[in-house]
Each structure stands twice: as structure tokens, then as C-alpha cells.
C-alpha positions in Angstrom: 43.3 75.1 -17.9 39.2 74.3 -17.5 37.8 72.8 -14.6 37.2 69.6 -16.7 40.6 69.4 -17.9 42.4 69.7 -14.1 39.7 66.9 -13.1 41.0 64.5 -15.5 44.6 65.0 -15.2 44.2 64.6 -11.5 41.9 61.2 -12.1 45.2 60.1 -14.2 47.5 60.9 -11.3 45.8 58.9 -9.0 45.5 55.8 -11.6 49.0 56.2 -11.7 49.9 56.1 -8.3 47.6 53.0 -7.2 49.3 51.5 -10.1 53.0 52.4 -9.1 51.4 51.2 -5.2 50.4 48.0 -6.7 53.5 47.5 -8.8 55.4 47.6 -5.2 53.2 45.5 -3.5 53.4 42.3 -6.1 57.1 42.8 -6.1 56.9 42.6 -2.4 55.0 39.7 -1.9 57.8 37.7 -4.1 60.3 38.6 -1.8 61.4 36.0 -0.2 61.1 35.2 3.8 57.5 36.3 3.4 54.9 35.3 6.4 52.6 31.9 5.3 49.5 34.2 5.4 50.5 36.7 2.7 52.4 34.2 -0.1 50.2 31.1 -1.2 50.5 27.8 0.9 53.5 25.7 0.0 53.3 22.0 -1.1 56.0 19.5 0.2 56.4 15.7 -0.3 57.9 13.1 1.9 58.8 9.4 1.5 60.8 6.8 4.2 62.1 3.7 3.4 59.3 2.2 5.7 56.8 3.7 8.1 56.9 0.8 9.9 60.1 2.2 11.6 59.1 4.5 14.4 62.0 5.8 13.6 60.8 7.7 10.8 57.6 8.6 12.1 59.2 10.8 14.5 61.4 12.0 12.0 57.6 12.7 9.8 55.8 14.2 13.0 58.7 17.0 13.2 58.4 18.1 9.4 54.9 17.7 9.5 54.7 19.9 12.9 56.9 22.4 11.4 55.4 22.8 8.2 51.6 22.7 9.4 52.4 25.4 11.9 53.4 27.8 8.7 50.1 26.9 7.1 51.9 24.6 4.8 50.5 21.0 3.7 53.5 17.8 3.8 52.0 15.1 1.9 53.8 11.8 3.0 54.4 8.1 1.2 55.4 5.3 1.7 57.0 2.8 -0.2 57.4 -0.2 2.4 60.9 -0.7 1.6 60.1 -0.9 -2.5 62.5 0.8 -4.3 60.2 0.8 -7.4 57.2 2.3 -5.5 59.3 5.2 -3.8 60.6 6.0 -7.6 56.7 5.9 -8.8 56.5 8.3 -5.4 59.2 10.9 -6.1 57.6 10.8 -9.6 54.0 11.8 -8.2 55.3 14.8 -6.4 57.2 16.1 -9.5 53.5 16.1 -10.9 51.8 17.3 -8.5 54.0 20.4 -8.7 55.4 20.2 -5.2 57.8 22.9 -3.7 60.5 20.8 -2.2 60.4 16.8 -1.0 62.0 14.8 1.9 63.0 11.7 1.2 64.9 8.6 2.7 65.9 6.4 0.1 65.1 2.6 -0.1 68.0 2.1 -1.7 70.8 5.0 -2.3 71.7 4.2 -5.8 68.6 3.5 -7.6 66.3 6.0 -6.7 68.5 8.3 -8.7 66.4 8.2 -11.6 63.7 9.9 -9.6 66.0 12.4 -8.2 66.9 13.6 -11.7 63.3 14.4 -12.4 62.8 16.4 -9.5 66.1 18.0 -9.7 65.1 19.2 -13.5 61.8 20.4 -12.2 64.0 22.2 -10.1 62.2 20.8 -6.8 64.7 21.4 -4.3 65.6 17.6 -2.5 66.4 17.6 1.7 67.9 13.7 2.4 67.3 12.6 5.6 69.1 9.7 8.0 71.5 8.5 4.7 73.1 10.2 1.7 72.3 9.5 -1.7 74.7 8.6 -4.4 74.4 11.1 -6.5 74.8 13.5 -3.7 75.1 16.8 -6.8 71.0 15.8 -6.9 70.5 16.6 -3.1 69.9 20.6 -2.0 70.8 19.4 1.9 71.4 16.1 3.6 70.4 16.0 7.2 72.0 12.7 8.6 73.4 11.5 11.5 77.2 10.5 12.3 76.6 7.1 11.3 80.3 6.2 10.8 81.0 7.5 14.2 77.6 5.2 15.7 79.5 1.9 14.5 82.7 3.2 16.1 81.3 4.2 19.1 79.9 0.3 19.5 83.2 -1.2 18.6 84.8 1.1 21.2 82.3 0.0 23.5 82.9 -4.0 22.9 87.0 -3.4 23.0 86.7 -1.7 26.3 84.2 -4.5 28.0 85.8 -7.9 26.3 89.2 -9.4 25.6 88.1 -11.6 22.5 85.0 -13.3 21.0 83.4 -14.4 17.9 80.9 -11.7 15.8 77.9 -11.7 13.5 77.0 -8.8 11.5 73.6 -7.7 10.8 73.5 -4.9 7.3 71.4 -3.5 5.2 73.4 -2.8 2.2 70.7 -0.9 0.4 71.0 2.0 3.0 74.1 4.1 3.4 73.6 5.0 6.6 73.9 1.4 7.7 76.9 0.4 5.5 78.5 3.6 7.3 77.7 2.6 10.4 79.3 -1.4 9.9 82.2 0.1 8.3 82.4 2.2 11.4 82.3 -0.5 13.6 84.5 -3.1 11.4 87.2 -0.4 10.8 87.3 0.1 14.3 87.7 -4.2 14.7 90.1 -4.7 12.2 93.7 -6.0 13.3 92.2 -6.5 17.0 93.8 -10.1 18.4 91.1 -11.9 19.7 88.2 -10.8 18.0 87.0 -12.8 14.5 83.8 -11.5 12.2 82.1 -14.8 11.3 79.6 -13.8 9.1 78.0 -10.7 7.9 74.4 -10.7 6.0 72.1 -8.2 5.0 68.7 -8.1 7.2 66.7 -4.7 5.9 67.0 -3.2 9.1 64.0 -5.1 9.7 62.4 -7.1 12.8 61.0 -10.1 11.1 64.4 -10.2 8.6 66.8 -9.9 11.4 64.6 -12.9 13.0 65.3 -15.4 10.4 68.5 -14.5 9.6 69.8 -14.9 13.4 68.2 -18.4 14.1 69.8 -19.2 10.5 73.2 -17.7 11.5 73.3 -19.4 14.9 72.7 -22.4 13.8 76.0 -22.2 11.1 77.9 -20.7 13.8 77.0 -21.5 17.7 80.3 -19.7 18.6 78.9 -16.6 18.6 79.3 -14.2 21.5 79.0 -10.8 19.8 76.1 -9.5 17.7 76.6 -6.2 15.6 72.8 -5.2 14.0 72.6 -1.5 12.0 69.7 -0.9 14.0 67.6 -1.5 16.9 64.7 -2.9 15.1 67.1 -5.8 13.8 68.8 -6.0 17.7 64.9 -6.7 18.4 64.7 -9.5 15.6 68.1 -10.9 17.2 67.1 -10.4 20.6 64.2 -12.3 19.5 65.9 -15.3 18.3 68.0 -15.4 21.1 64.9 -15.5 23.1 63.8 -18.7 21.5 67.6 -19.9 21.4 67.3 -19.6 25.1 70.4 -17.5 24.4 69.1 -14.3 25.7 71.8 -12.6 28.1 74.8 -15.1 27.2 75.7 -12.7 23.6 76.4 -9.4 23.5 74.0 -7.7 21.0 74.7 -4.0 19.9 72.4 -1.8 18.0 71.9 2.0 16.4 69.1 4.4 17.1 68.6 4.9 20.8 65.1 4.0 20.4 62.2 2.9 23.3 63.0 -0.9 22.7 66.4 -0.6 22.3 66.8 1.7 25.7 64.5 -0.7 27.4 67.1 -4.0 26.2 69.6 -1.8 27.5 67.8 -1.6 30.9 67.2 -5.2 31.6 70.5 -6.7 30.5 69.7 -8.2 27.2 71.7 -5.3 24.8 75.1 -4.2 25.6 74.4 -0.8 24.3 72.6 1.3 21.3 74.5 4.6 19.7 71.6 7.0 19.8 70.4 9.2 17.4 68.2 12.0 17.7 65.1 11.7 15.3 63.4 15.2 16.6 66.5 17.1 15.6 67.1 15.6 12.1 63.3 16.3 11.3 63.4 19.9 12.8 66.7 20.7 10.9 65.5 19.0 7.3 62.2 20.9 8.0 64.1 24.4 8.5 67.1 23.9 6.2 64.0 23.5 3.4 62.9 26.7 3.9 65.8 28.5 4.4 66.2 27.4 0.5 63.2 28.5 -0.2 64.0 32.0 0.9 66.9 32.1 -1.1 69.2 31.7 1.3 72.3 29.4 0.7 72.4 26.4 3.1 75.1 23.5 3.7 75.1 20.6 1.7 75.6 18.5 4.7 74.3 18.7 8.2 75.9 16.0 10.3 74.0 15.0 13.9 76.4 13.6 16.4 75.5 10.5 18.3 75.5 9.2 21.6 76.4 5.7 23.1 73.6 4.7 25.5 74.6 1.8 27.8 73.2 0.7 31.5 75.9 3.1 33.2 74.2 6.3 31.6 70.7 5.1 30.7 69.3 7.6 33.5 70.5 10.5 31.5 68.2 9.6 28.4 65.5 7.7 29.8 64.3 4.5 28.5 60.3 5.5 28.1 60.6 7.6 24.7 63.0 8.8 22.2 65.7 11.6 22.9 
């Protein structure tokens, strides 16, 4: 073989080896779990029922911290309790081809059409803090044990009172609120000496809970106890009680373990709050989405335990921040 031909065959061999290496590199790059700098950055969307509740700010901050630490991006939207607006936000995320969506639905049933579009586009959906009606659309749901939170409030009430007339403030559009109130009511059912006088929706919002409580107190002046689906509603109830000069005379229960709620427990104005752990919820939500994108099988539901905070154990949690 002549020198020129040998040189040509050698060159072809080099090209072939280089092509093989490049092909293997391409396959390796596509493998799950590659580090952030060795893949394109992920882009995620998040929409919570309202961002005027510090609870959702904590969850979002925890998710954002993990996402940005990996070189990825989180786009957060606030529907301000408007389900139609939230539907548009999810559709916007689908149009932007996000790699995953974190959602806390304004209405657990009405959000379904938007989630179907995201699901159909192959976008994993992580539901946080509450359920969605079409659970098959969610890759994973990360929630507090909301039913247990209601049970914990009811048990504390039964341990500390022999009777009383109860008002209940709810949020029917949120499955989490429904579960908390169900846990409370199921535990109280058939208990001698206790009567639920009325139950009314307040959207879990202070500015709605306050006038609702004012009106109910006028209709039911015999009220002794008020069960609120969350601490934000409890703050509205406390404002109404203060205006009516009933602060400290009516037992108030909430759910969240928020700094405001714990401060009210410390001051003796609230009986107890069933504490959630928003940092844990946010961290678990972010971790499970990355596991899904890495091709792992994940639990369909991750349930975070709740703990009842009372004056007796408040020191364990502190009153100046979220646990």
C-alpha cells in the first residue's frame, strides 16, 4: 500500500473514532441526573391560590432556593384567588414549554381543564398544600395531613371543655380546607354538650373572615368557640372579636402554625393552631420534581405530618417564625 493510501486510511480511522466518541458523548449527555452545567437549564412554573398568604411565600421561596441553586429558573404567578386567572397562568406555562409546574389550586375541581392541557403536553404537575379533583393529572401531591389537623383541634377542644356552641369558617374551593373542617366535624360528631351553630365560607382570607365573623356573632351571640380552617381566617376572627370586646372570651382554633397564630396563642387569644411545615412542603415538592425529571418512580402522594401548638408546648416551636 502506498504512503498516500495509508495516510488516507489513517485519517478515515481518526474520523471514525472521533465520530464514535461524539456519539457516546451525546448519549451520555441525555442520561438522567446530569449536573446542571451539563444540560440545558430547566424552566419551571408555579402558581398558588394567592400570594398574600405568607404560607405560600415560604413554600415558593423554598422551591426557588433549590431550583436556582441548580442553575434553573422558576416563574411564579399569583392568581389572587381567581380560578380563571389561574387557568390562564397554567396555559401560559404550557405555551412557554416549562419542564414542570407547581400548583396550589384556587379551586380543586375547576382547575382540571388547565391541568389536562399540561398533562397532555407531557409536563409533570406537582400539587402543593391541597389536592386536585383529577388526581391522575398530578405526578405527585405534596400536602400536610389536613384531616389530622382538624382532628387535633377537635381533640384539644374535647380535652379542655365539656361543651360549647361552635362557629366554623371554611374554604369550600380548597380541598385542604375541606379536609381540615371534615376532621374537626367528624371528631366532634355526637359529642354531648357541643353544637355547631353555623358554617360559612371565608375563602381563608382575613378581610373576608372578619365581616363574616361579625355577622355570625350577631346572629349567634351564644357562640363559645370558633374553628377556622387556617390562621389567616383566625386573624380575621380575632379582629372581629376585638371590635366586639370579646377577645379572650371565645375559644379560637386555627391551622398553619404561622408566626401570627403562634403569637395569638402566646397572648392567650387563641387556644391552639395545628402547625404545618411549609419549608418541608416546598423542599419535598422541588425534590420530587427533580426525581421525576431524572426518570425515577415517585410516590403519588407525600403527606407531611401536622403538630398541634398550644401555650404548653409553644417554646418548642417559637413564636417569631415558621417552624
